[in-house]
All heavy atoms as a GROMACS GRO file, in nm:
protein
  441
    1MET      N    1  -0.555   0.451  -0.488
    1MET     CA    2  -0.560   0.580  -0.546
    1MET      C    3  -0.555   0.566  -0.697
    1MET      O    4  -0.470   0.494  -0.751
    1MET     CB    5  -0.442   0.665  -0.497
    1MET     CG    6  -0.424   0.794  -0.571
    1MET     SD    7  -0.279   0.888  -0.515
    1MET     CE    8  -0.359   0.988  -0.392
    2LEU      N    9  -0.645   0.629  -0.769
    2LEU     CA   10  -0.643   0.628  -0.916
    2LEU      C   11  -0.532   0.721  -0.963
    2LEU      O   12  -0.531   0.840  -0.928
    2LEU     CB   13  -0.777   0.669  -0.973
    2LEU     CG   14  -0.791   0.662  -1.123
    2LEU    CD1   15  -0.776   0.515  -1.171
    2LEU    CD2   16  -0.923   0.715  -1.169
    3VAL      N   17  -0.438   0.669  -1.042
    3VAL     CA   18  -0.324   0.747  -1.090
    3VAL      C   19  -0.311   0.736  -1.239
    3VAL      O   20  -0.364   0.645  -1.304
    3VAL     CB   21  -0.192   0.703  -1.024
    3VAL    CG1   22  -0.196   0.718  -0.874
    3VAL    CG2   23  -0.160   0.556  -1.059
    4ARG      N   24  -0.242   0.833  -1.300
    4ARG     CA   25  -0.208   0.833  -1.440
    4ARG      C   26  -0.058   0.858  -1.450
    4ARG      O   27  -0.003   0.936  -1.378
    4ARG     CB   28  -0.283   0.942  -1.516
    4ARG     CG   29  -0.244   0.953  -1.664
    4ARG     CD   30  -0.333   1.050  -1.738
    4ARG     NE   31  -0.471   1.004  -1.748
    4ARG     CZ   32  -0.515   0.912  -1.834
    4ARG    NH1   33  -0.431   0.854  -1.919
    4ARG    NH2   34  -0.640   0.878  -1.837
    5PHE      N   35   0.009   0.785  -1.542
    5PHE     CA   36   0.151   0.806  -1.562
    5PHE      C   37   0.188   0.788  -1.706
    5PHE      O   38   0.119   0.720  -1.781
    5PHE     CB   39   0.234   0.714  -1.473
    5PHE     CG   40   0.236   0.570  -1.518
    5PHE    CD1   41   0.342   0.520  -1.591
    5PHE    CD2   42   0.130   0.486  -1.485
    5PHE    CE1   43   0.344   0.388  -1.634
    5PHE    CE2   44   0.134   0.354  -1.526
    5PHE     CZ   45   0.238   0.305  -1.602
    6ASP      N   46   0.300   0.849  -1.746
    6ASP     CA   47   0.356   0.834  -1.879
    6ASP      C   48   0.453   0.716  -1.874
    6ASP      O   49   0.547   0.714  -1.795
    6ASP     CB   50   0.428   0.959  -1.926
    6ASP     CG   51   0.332   1.076  -1.944
    6ASP    OD1   52   0.218   1.050  -1.985
    6ASP    OD2   53   0.370   1.189  -1.917
    7CYS      N   54   0.432   0.618  -1.959
    7CYS     CA   55   0.508   0.495  -1.959
    7CYS      C   56   0.645   0.517  -2.028
    7CYS      O   57   0.647   0.553  -2.144
    7CYS     CB   58   0.435   0.382  -2.028
    7CYS     SG   59   0.519   0.226  -2.034
    8PRO      N   60   0.758   0.492  -1.955
    8PRO     CA   61   0.885   0.512  -2.019
    8PRO      C   62   0.919   0.400  -2.119
    8PRO      O   63   1.008   0.416  -2.202
    8PRO     CB   64   0.984   0.508  -1.902
    8PRO     CG   65   0.916   0.430  -1.796
    8PRO     CD   66   0.768   0.457  -1.817
    9ALA      N   67   0.845   0.290  -2.118
    9ALA     CA   68   0.872   0.177  -2.208
    9ALA      C   69   0.808   0.201  -2.344
    9ALA      O   70   0.870   0.182  -2.448
    9ALA     CB   71   0.823   0.048  -2.147
   10CYS      N   72   0.682   0.246  -2.347
   10CYS     CA   73   0.611   0.258  -2.476
   10CYS      C   74   0.578   0.404  -2.509
   10CYS      O   75   0.534   0.433  -2.620
   10CYS     CB   76   0.483   0.172  -2.476
   10CYS     SG   77   0.352   0.234  -2.368
   11GLY      N   78   0.595   0.496  -2.411
   11GLY     CA   79   0.564   0.634  -2.437
   11GLY      C   80   0.416   0.670  -2.423
   11GLY      O   81   0.378   0.785  -2.436
   12GLY      N   82   0.333   0.570  -2.397
   12GLY     CA   83   0.189   0.593  -2.380
   12GLY      C   84   0.154   0.645  -2.242
   12GLY      O   85   0.240   0.647  -2.152
   13SER      N   86   0.031   0.682  -2.222
   13SER     CA   87  -0.020   0.727  -2.094
   13SER      C   88  -0.118   0.622  -2.042
   13SER      O   89  -0.207   0.577  -2.116
   13SER     CB   90  -0.090   0.862  -2.110
   13SER     OG   91  -0.138   0.904  -1.987
   14HIS      N   92  -0.097   0.578  -1.919
   14HIS     CA   93  -0.182   0.474  -1.859
   14HIS      C   94  -0.245   0.527  -1.731
   14HIS      O   95  -0.186   0.612  -1.664
   14HIS     CB   96  -0.100   0.350  -1.824
   14HIS     CG   97  -0.020   0.297  -1.938
   14HIS    ND1   98  -0.077   0.240  -2.050
   14HIS    CD2   99   0.114   0.289  -1.956
   14HIS    CE1  100   0.018   0.200  -2.134
   14HIS    NE2  101   0.135   0.232  -2.079
   15SER      N  102  -0.358   0.476  -1.694
   15SER     CA  103  -0.420   0.506  -1.564
   15SER      C  104  -0.470   0.377  -1.503
   15SER      O  105  -0.514   0.287  -1.574
   15SER     CB  106  -0.534   0.608  -1.578
   15SER     OG  107  -0.638   0.553  -1.655
   16PHE      N  108  -0.461   0.369  -1.368
   16PHE     CA  109  -0.507   0.250  -1.299
   16PHE      C  110  -0.511   0.282  -1.151
   16PHE      O  111  -0.465   0.386  -1.106
   16PHE     CB  112  -0.419   0.128  -1.328
   16PHE     CG  113  -0.281   0.140  -1.272
   16PHE    CD1  114  -0.243   0.078  -1.155
   16PHE    CD2  115  -0.184   0.213  -1.340
   16PHE    CE1  116  -0.116   0.091  -1.105
   16PHE    CE2  117  -0.055   0.226  -1.291
   16PHE     CZ  118  -0.021   0.164  -1.173
   17ASP      N  119  -0.570   0.190  -1.072
   17ASP     CA  120  -0.578   0.207  -0.927
   17ASP      C  121  -0.450   0.150  -0.866
   17ASP      O  122  -0.420   0.033  -0.880
   17ASP     CB  123  -0.699   0.131  -0.877
   17ASP     CG  124  -0.725   0.155  -0.730
   17ASP    OD1  125  -0.686   0.263  -0.680
   17ASP    OD2  126  -0.783   0.068  -0.664
   18MET      N  127  -0.375   0.236  -0.800
   18MET     CA  128  -0.244   0.198  -0.743
   18MET      C  129  -0.261   0.183  -0.591
   18MET      O  130  -0.277   0.280  -0.519
   18MET     CB  131  -0.141   0.304  -0.774
   18MET     CG  132  -0.001   0.267  -0.736
   18MET     SD  133   0.115   0.382  -0.814
   18MET     CE  134   0.266   0.332  -0.732
   19PRO      N  135  -0.260   0.057  -0.540
   19PRO     CA  136  -0.291   0.031  -0.400
   19PRO      C  137  -0.178   0.060  -0.303
   19PRO      O  138  -0.198   0.070  -0.185
   19PRO     CB  139  -0.327  -0.116  -0.399
   19PRO     CG  140  -0.248  -0.174  -0.509
   19PRO     CD  141  -0.239  -0.065  -0.615
   20GLU      N  142  -0.053   0.071  -0.350
   20GLU     CA  143   0.064   0.084  -0.262
   20GLU      C  144   0.149   0.203  -0.311
   20GLU      O  145   0.126   0.256  -0.419
   20GLU     CB  146   0.147  -0.044  -0.261
   20GLU     CG  147   0.072  -0.163  -0.212
   20GLU     CD  148   0.155  -0.288  -0.217
   20GLU    OE1  149   0.279  -0.281  -0.216
   20GLU    OE2  150   0.096  -0.396  -0.222
   21THR      N  151   0.252   0.235  -0.234
   21THR     CA  152   0.338   0.345  -0.271
   21THR      C  153   0.441   0.308  -0.378
   21THR      O  154   0.484   0.395  -0.453
   21THR     CB  155   0.411   0.405  -0.150
   21THR    OG1  156   0.486   0.298  -0.087
   21THR    CG2  157   0.311   0.464  -0.051
   22THR      N  158   0.481   0.180  -0.385
   22THR     CA  159   0.572   0.134  -0.490
   22THR      C  160   0.522   0.000  -0.541
   22THR      O  161   0.499  -0.090  -0.461
   22THR     CB  162   0.718   0.119  -0.438
   22THR    OG1  163   0.762   0.244  -0.387
   22THR    CG2  164   0.812   0.074  -0.547
   23ILE      N  165   0.510  -0.012  -0.672
   23ILE     CA  166   0.470  -0.138  -0.731
   23ILE      C  167   0.558  -0.168  -0.854
   23ILE      O  168   0.622  -0.078  -0.906
   23ILE     CB  169   0.322  -0.145  -0.772
   23ILE    CG1  170   0.292  -0.041  -0.882
   23ILE    CG2  171   0.231  -0.123  -0.652
   23ILE    CD1  172   0.156  -0.060  -0.944
   24HIS      N  173   0.555  -0.293  -0.894
   24HIS     CA  174   0.623  -0.333  -1.019
   24HIS      C  175   0.517  -0.391  -1.110
   24HIS      O  176   0.426  -0.459  -1.068
   24HIS     CB  177   0.730  -0.440  -0.990
   24HIS     CG  178   0.848  -0.383  -0.917
   24HIS    ND1  179   0.850  -0.367  -0.780
   24HIS    CD2  180   0.964  -0.334  -0.963
   24HIS    CE1  181   0.963  -0.314  -0.745
   24HIS    NE2  182   1.036  -0.290  -0.853
   25MET      N  183   0.526  -0.358  -1.239
   25MET     CA  184   0.430  -0.406  -1.336
   25MET      C  185   0.503  -0.424  -1.470
   25MET      O  186   0.616  -0.383  -1.485
   25MET     CB  187   0.312  -0.312  -1.351
   25MET     CG  188   0.347  -0.175  -1.400
   25MET     SD  189   0.206  -0.063  -1.408
   25MET     CE  190   0.119  -0.128  -1.551
   26THR      N  191   0.434  -0.481  -1.565
   26THR     CA  192   0.488  -0.501  -1.698
   26THR      C  193   0.410  -0.419  -1.799
   26THR      O  194   0.288  -0.420  -1.796
   26THR     CB  195   0.482  -0.650  -1.739
   26THR    OG1  196   0.555  -0.726  -1.640
   26THR    CG2  197   0.543  -0.675  -1.875
   27CYS      N  198   0.481  -0.349  -1.889
   27CYS     CA  199   0.416  -0.273  -1.996
   27CYS      C  200   0.356  -0.375  -2.094
   27CYS      O  201   0.427  -0.465  -2.141
   27CYS     CB  202   0.517  -0.184  -2.065
   27CYS     SG  203   0.447  -0.097  -2.211
   28GLY      N  204   0.230  -0.364  -2.123
   28GLY     CA  205   0.161  -0.458  -2.211
   28GLY      C  206   0.207  -0.448  -2.357
   28GLY      O  207   0.194  -0.542  -2.433
   29GLN      N  208   0.266  -0.335  -2.396
   29GLN     CA  209   0.309  -0.319  -2.535
   29GLN      C  210   0.452  -0.366  -2.557
   29GLN      O  211   0.484  -0.429  -2.655
   29GLN     CB  212   0.294  -0.174  -2.579
   29GLN     CG  213   0.150  -0.130  -2.588
   29GLN     CD  214   0.137   0.013  -2.637
   29GLN    OE1  215   0.234   0.075  -2.676
   29GLN    NE2  216   0.017   0.062  -2.638
   30THR      N  217   0.542  -0.333  -2.463
   30THR     CA  218   0.682  -0.364  -2.481
   30THR      C  219   0.730  -0.482  -2.396
   30THR      O  220   0.839  -0.533  -2.417
   30THR     CB  221   0.772  -0.244  -2.447
   30THR    OG1  222   0.759  -0.213  -2.307
   30THR    CG2  223   0.737  -0.123  -2.532
   31HIS      N  224   0.648  -0.521  -2.298
   31HIS     CA  225   0.680  -0.632  -2.205
   31HIS      C  226   0.801  -0.603  -2.117
   31HIS      O  227   0.865  -0.694  -2.068
   31HIS     CB  228   0.694  -0.765  -2.278
   31HIS     CG  229   0.573  -0.799  -2.363
   31HIS    ND1  230   0.454  -0.836  -2.305
   31HIS    CD2  231   0.553  -0.792  -2.495
   31HIS    CE1  232   0.366  -0.856  -2.403
   31HIS    NE2  233   0.424  -0.829  -2.519
   32GLU      N  234   0.833  -0.475  -2.099
   32GLU     CA  235   0.941  -0.437  -2.010
   32GLU      C  236   0.886  -0.418  -1.869
   32GLU      O  237   0.773  -0.372  -1.851
   32GLU     CB  238   1.010  -0.308  -2.057
   32GLU     CG  239   1.082  -0.322  -2.189
   32GLU     CD  240   1.164  -0.199  -2.223
   32GLU    OE1  241   1.267  -0.182  -2.156
   32GLU    OE2  242   1.121  -0.127  -2.313
   33THR      N  243   0.966  -0.452  -1.768
   33THR     CA  244   0.925  -0.436  -1.628
   33THR      C  245   0.942  -0.293  -1.586
   33THR      O  246   1.044  -0.230  -1.614
   33THR     CB  247   1.010  -0.530  -1.538
   33THR    OG1  248   0.994  -0.664  -1.582
   33THR    CG2  249   0.966  -0.519  -1.392
   34LEU      N  250   0.840  -0.241  -1.521
   34LEU     CA  251   0.842  -0.101  -1.473
   34LEU      C  252   0.835  -0.097  -1.320
   34LEU      O  253   0.772  -0.184  -1.259
   34LEU     CB  254   0.720  -0.024  -1.527
   34LEU     CG  255   0.703  -0.022  -1.677
   34LEU    CD1  256   0.570   0.044  -1.710
   34LEU    CD2  257   0.818   0.052  -1.743
   35GLU      N  258   0.895   0.005  -1.262
   35GLU     CA  259   0.879   0.035  -1.122
   35GLU      C  260   0.805   0.167  -1.112
   35GLU      O  261   0.848   0.267  -1.169
   35GLU     CB  262   1.014   0.046  -1.052
   35GLU     CG  263   1.000   0.084  -0.904
   35GLU     CD  264   1.134   0.101  -0.836
   35GLU    OE1  265   1.190   0.000  -0.790
   35GLU    OE2  266   1.183   0.217  -0.834
   36LEU      N  267   0.695   0.169  -1.040
   36LEU     CA  268   0.615   0.290  -1.022
   36LEU      C  269   0.618   0.329  -0.877
   36LEU      O  270   0.590   0.246  -0.788
   36LEU     CB  271   0.470   0.266  -1.064
   36LEU     CG  272   0.449   0.215  -1.207
   36LEU    CD1  273   0.300   0.191  -1.231
   36LEU    CD2  274   0.505   0.310  -1.307
   37ARG      N  275   0.656   0.455  -0.850
   37ARG     CA  276   0.661   0.507  -0.711
   37ARG      C  277   0.562   0.622  -0.701
   37ARG      O  278   0.566   0.715  -0.779
   37ARG     CB  279   0.801   0.556  -0.678
   37ARG     CG  280   0.901   0.444  -0.663
   37ARG     CD  281   1.041   0.496  -0.632
   37ARG     NE  282   1.095   0.572  -0.745
   37ARG     CZ  283   1.116   0.703  -0.748
   37ARG    NH1  284   1.092   0.776  -0.642
   37ARG    NH2  285   1.166   0.760  -0.854
   38LEU      N  286   0.475   0.616  -0.603
   38LEU     CA  287   0.378   0.721  -0.574
   38LEU      C  288   0.442   0.818  -0.475
   38LEU      O  289   0.484   0.779  -0.367
   38LEU     CB  290   0.250   0.662  -0.518
   38LEU     CG  291   0.135   0.755  -0.492
   38LEU    CD1  292   0.087   0.818  -0.623
   38LEU    CD2  293   0.022   0.680  -0.424
   39THR      N  294   0.457   0.946  -0.516
   39THR     CA  295   0.519   1.047  -0.430
   39THR      C  296   0.415   1.100  -0.331
   39THR      O  297   0.295   1.077  -0.346
   39THR     CB  298   0.575   1.163  -0.510
   39THR    OG1  299   0.468   1.235  -0.570
   39THR    CG2  300   0.672   1.112  -0.618
   40LYS      N  301   0.465   1.171  -0.230
   40LYS     CA  302   0.374   1.232  -0.131
   40LYS      C  303   0.277   1.331  -0.193
   40LYS      O  304   0.168   1.352  -0.145
   40LYS     CB  305   0.453   1.299  -0.019
   40LYS     CG  306   0.525   1.199   0.067
   40LYS     CD  307   0.599   1.271   0.179
   40LYS     CE  308   0.671   1.168   0.265
   40LYS     NZ  309   0.735   1.229   0.378
   41GLY      N  310   0.319   1.395  -0.304
   41GLY     CA  311   0.234   1.489  -0.375
   41GLY      C  312   0.130   1.425  -0.465
   41GLY      O  313   0.050   1.494  -0.526
   42GLY      N  314   0.132   1.292  -0.474
   42GLY     CA  315   0.037   1.220  -0.559
   42GLY      C  316   0.080   1.197  -0.700
   42GLY      O  317   0.006   1.144  -0.781
   43ASP      N  318   0.205   1.235  -0.733
   43ASP     CA  319   0.258   1.210  -0.867
   43ASP      C  320   0.316   1.068  -0.873
   43ASP      O  321   0.356   1.012  -0.773
   43ASP     CB  322   0.371   1.307  -0.902
   43ASP     CG  323   0.321   1.453  -0.909
   43ASP    OD1  324   0.208   1.472  -0.956
   43ASP    OD2  325   0.396   1.541  -0.869
   44VAL      N  326   0.324   1.012  -0.993
   44VAL     CA  327   0.382   0.880  -1.010
   44VAL      C  328   0.512   0.895  -1.089
   44VAL      O  329   0.515   0.958  -1.194
   44VAL     CB  330   0.286   0.784  -1.090
   44VAL    CG1  331   0.353   0.650  -1.113
   44VAL    CG2  332   0.157   0.766  -1.008
   45LYS      N  333   0.618   0.839  -1.036
   45LYS     CA  334   0.749   0.833  -1.102
   45LYS      C  335   0.764   0.692  -1.158
   45LYS      O  336   0.761   0.595  -1.080
   45LYS     CB  337   0.862   0.866  -1.005
   45LYS     CG  338   0.851   1.004  -0.941
   45LYS     CD  339   0.865   1.111  -1.046
   45LYS     CE  340   0.858   1.250  -0.981
   45LYS     NZ  341   0.863   1.356  -1.073
   46ALA      N  342   0.782   0.680  -1.288
   46ALA     CA  343   0.796   0.550  -1.353
   46ALA      C  344   0.934   0.531  -1.405
   46ALA      O  345   0.996   0.626  -1.459
   46ALA     CB  346   0.695   0.539  -1.467
   47ALA      N  347   0.988   0.410  -1.392
   47ALA     CA  348   1.122   0.378  -1.442
   47ALA      C  349   1.122   0.236  -1.496
   47ALA      O  350   1.049   0.149  -1.446
   47ALA     CB  351   1.226   0.395  -1.332
   48ILE      N  352   1.204   0.210  -1.594
   48ILE     CA  353   1.221   0.076  -1.650
   48ILE      C  354   1.321   0.003  -1.561
   48ILE      O  355   1.426   0.057  -1.526
   48ILE     CB  356   1.272   0.079  -1.795
   48ILE    CG1  357   1.171   0.150  -1.883
   48ILE    CG2  358   1.302  -0.061  -1.846
   48ILE    CD1  359   1.219   0.175  -2.025
   49VAL      N  360   1.291  -0.123  -1.526
   49VAL     CA  361   1.380  -0.201  -1.441
   49VAL      C  362   1.468  -0.290  -1.527
   49VAL      O  363   1.418  -0.367  -1.611
   49VAL     CB  364   1.297  -0.289  -1.343
   49VAL    CG1  365   1.390  -0.376  -1.260
   49VAL    CG2  366   1.212  -0.203  -1.253
   50LYS      N  367   1.600  -0.277  -1.511
   50LYS     CA  368   1.698  -0.359  -1.582
   50LYS      C  369   1.790  -0.420  -1.478
   50LYS      O  370   1.844  -0.349  -1.393
   50LYS     CB  371   1.781  -0.274  -1.678
   50LYS     CG  372   1.702  -0.207  -1.787
   50LYS     CD  373   1.683  -0.300  -1.903
   50LYS     CE  374   1.617  -0.222  -2.017
   50LYS     NZ  375   1.565  -0.302  -2.119
   51ASP      N  376   1.811  -0.549  -1.480
   51ASP     CA  377   1.898  -0.620  -1.388
   51ASP      C  378   1.868  -0.589  -1.243
   51ASP      O  379   1.958  -0.571  -1.160
   51ASP     CB  380   2.046  -0.588  -1.418
   51ASP     CG  381   2.088  -0.629  -1.558
   51ASP    OD1  382   2.042  -0.736  -1.603
   51ASP    OD2  383   2.166  -0.554  -1.620
   52GLY      N  384   1.739  -0.577  -1.211
   52GLY     CA  385   1.695  -0.552  -1.074
   52GLY      C  386   1.702  -0.409  -1.030
   52GLY      O  387   1.669  -0.378  -0.915
   53ASN      N  388   1.745  -0.317  -1.112
   53ASN     CA  389   1.754  -0.176  -1.079
   53ASN      C  390   1.669  -0.092  -1.169
   53ASN      O  391   1.665  -0.113  -1.291
   53ASN     CB  392   1.898  -0.128  -1.090
   53ASN     CG  393   1.990  -0.196  -0.993
   53ASN    OD1  394   1.959  -0.209  -0.874
   53ASN    ND2  395   2.102  -0.245  -1.042
   54ALA      N  396   1.602   0.007  -1.112
   54ALA     CA  397   1.523   0.103  -1.194
   54ALA      C  398   1.622   0.198  -1.260
   54ALA      O  399   1.685   0.280  -1.192
   54ALA     CB  400   1.424   0.178  -1.106
   55THR      N  401   1.639   0.185  -1.392
   55THR     CA  402   1.747   0.258  -1.458
   55THR      C  403   1.701   0.371  -1.547
   55THR      O  404   1.774   0.469  -1.563
   55THR     CB  405   1.832   0.163  -1.544
   55THR    OG1  406   1.746   0.098  -1.638
   55THR    CG2  407   1.898   0.057  -1.458
   56CYS      N  408   1.592   0.357  -1.613
   56CYS     CA  409   1.552   0.458  -1.710
   56CYS      C  410   1.436   0.538  -1.653
   56CYS      O  411   1.326   0.487  -1.637
   56CYS     CB  412   1.510   0.394  -1.843
   56CYS     SG  413   1.638   0.298  -1.919
   57ASP      N  414   1.461   0.663  -1.622
   57ASP     CA  415   1.358   0.749  -1.560
   57ASP      C  416   1.244   0.777  -1.658
   57ASP      O  417   1.257   0.757  -1.778
   57ASP     CB  418   1.415   0.879  -1.509
   57ASP     CG  419   1.504   0.856  -1.387
   57ASP    OD1  420   1.476   0.757  -1.316
   57ASP    OD2  421   1.592   0.936  -1.362
   58GLN      N  422   1.139   0.832  -1.604
   58GLN     CA  423   1.019   0.864  -1.677
   58GLN      C  424   1.052   0.958  -1.796
   58GLN      O  425   1.132   1.048  -1.785
   58GLN     CB  426   0.922   0.936  -1.582
   58GLN     CG  427   0.789   0.966  -1.642
   58GLN     CD  428   0.695   1.022  -1.537
   58GLN    OE1  429   0.735   1.054  -1.426
   58GLN    NE2  430   0.571   1.036  -1.574
   59ARG      N  431   0.986   0.932  -1.908
   59ARG     CA  432   1.004   1.018  -2.027
   59ARG      C  433   0.936   1.153  -2.008
   59ARG      O  434   0.841   1.168  -1.943
   59ARG     CB  435   0.938   0.952  -2.149
   59ARG     CG  436   1.015   0.837  -2.197
   59ARG     CD  437   0.951   0.780  -2.322
   59ARG     NE  438   1.026   0.662  -2.359
   59ARG     CZ  439   1.009   0.598  -2.470
   59ARG    NH1  440   0.921   0.636  -2.557
   59ARG    NH2  441   1.079   0.493  -2.498
   0.00000   0.00000   0.00000
C-alpha cells in the first residue's frame, strides 16, 4: 500500500510502498530508527525507537 507519513525524526513528509502492517526503518536525514504502524483505517502512526521501544509519537 502506498502511504504518506510525517516523520517524527526530521519533521518532513515521506511516502513509500509499505508492504506490512508494522515496519522499522531509518530516517535518511537524522539516522534515527522509526517504527511505522499501518492502522485499519489506512493511516500511518510513526514513532522514534529508543532502547528498543517506540517512545516519541508522531509530530
